[in-house]
C-alpha positions as CSV (number, residue, x, y, z in Angstrom):
1,M,137.3,121.2,83.8
2,A,133.8,120.4,82.4
3,L,131.1,119.5,84.8
4,K,129.9,115.9,84.3
5,T,126.1,115.3,84.8
6,L,123.9,112.3,84.8
7,P,120.3,112.2,83.5
8,L,117.6,112.5,86.1
9,D,115.5,109.4,86.6
10,L,112.2,110.5,88.1
11,A,111.2,107.0,88.9
12,H,113.1,107.3,92.3
13,L,110.8,110.3,93.2
14,I,107.5,108.5,92.6
15,E,106.6,106.8,95.9
16,T,102.9,107.0,96.6
17,P,99.7,106.3,94.6
18,D,99.1,110.1,94.6
19,D,102.5,110.6,93.0
20,V,101.6,108.1,90.3
21,A,98.2,109.8,89.7
22,G,99.8,113.3,89.6
23,V,102.4,112.3,87.0
24,L,100.0,110.6,84.7
25,E,97.2,113.2,85.1
26,A,99.7,115.9,84.0
27,V,100.9,114.1,80.9
28,F,97.3,113.1,79.9
29,A,96.3,116.7,80.2
30,E,99.0,117.6,77.7
31,G,98.0,114.8,75.4
32,N,101.4,114.0,73.8
33,P,101.5,110.2,73.1
34,S,105.3,109.9,73.5
35,D,105.2,111.8,76.8
36,I,102.4,109.5,78.0
37,A,104.3,106.4,77.1
38,H,107.5,107.7,78.7
39,A,105.6,108.8,81.9
40,L,104.0,105.4,82.1
41,G,107.4,103.8,81.7
42,T,108.8,106.0,84.5
43,V,105.9,105.0,86.8
44,A,106.5,101.3,85.8
45,R,110.2,101.6,86.7
46,S,109.2,103.1,90.1
47,R,107.1,100.0,90.8
48,G,109.7,97.5,89.5
49,M,109.8,96.5,85.8
50,S,110.4,92.8,86.6
51,T,107.3,92.6,88.8
52,L,105.3,94.5,86.2
53,A,106.5,92.1,83.5
54,E,105.3,89.2,85.6
55,Q,101.9,90.8,86.3
56,T,101.3,91.7,82.6
57,G,102.7,88.6,81.0
58,L,105.0,90.7,78.9
59,S,108.8,90.6,78.8
60,R,110.8,93.3,80.6
61,Q,112.4,94.2,77.2
62,A,109.0,94.6,75.6
63,L,107.8,96.8,78.4
64,H,111.0,99.0,78.3
65,K,110.6,99.4,74.5
66,A,106.8,100.1,74.6
67,L,107.0,102.5,77.5
68,S,109.8,104.7,76.3
69,A,109.6,108.1,74.7
70,E,110.0,106.4,71.3
71,G,107.6,103.6,72.2
72,N,104.1,103.2,70.9
73,P,102.3,100.7,73.2
74,T,99.4,98.9,71.9
75,L,96.1,99.4,73.7
76,D,96.4,95.9,75.0
77,T,99.8,96.6,76.5
78,F,98.6,100.0,77.9
79,L,95.6,98.4,79.6
80,K,97.7,95.6,81.1
81,V,100.1,98.1,82.5
82,I,97.4,100.3,83.9
83,A,95.7,97.2,85.6
84,A,99.1,95.9,87.0
85,L,99.7,99.4,88.5
86,H,96.3,99.2,90.2
87,L,95.1,102.2,88.3
88,K,91.7,102.9,86.7
89,L,91.0,105.2,83.8
90,T,88.1,107.5,83.7
91,V,86.6,109.6,80.9
92,A,85.1,113.0,81.3
93,P,83.8,115.5,78.7
94,A,86.4,117.9,77.4
95,E,85.9,121.5,78.5
96,A,84.5,123.7,75.8
97,A,86.9,126.2,74.3
């Protein structure tokens, strides 16, 4: 008999602001845009997509689409989500190679 598995949804493991920061810092460090969108979507789901939709003025469907691994959120959407999650972005010089 084959073992049946379900995909792991990490949104259930993100509980604190430090968890959120850790997840997003890790994907930003890697720099893959689809991973960043997907991680932001995972964080958004951990906080409640309906609530986030209300706070951003975007529909749940639009957020799910933009914040998926296949998504490509606009800068406007990205900034609205960051603000609704009570996050701030900072910029620092890249380390020299």
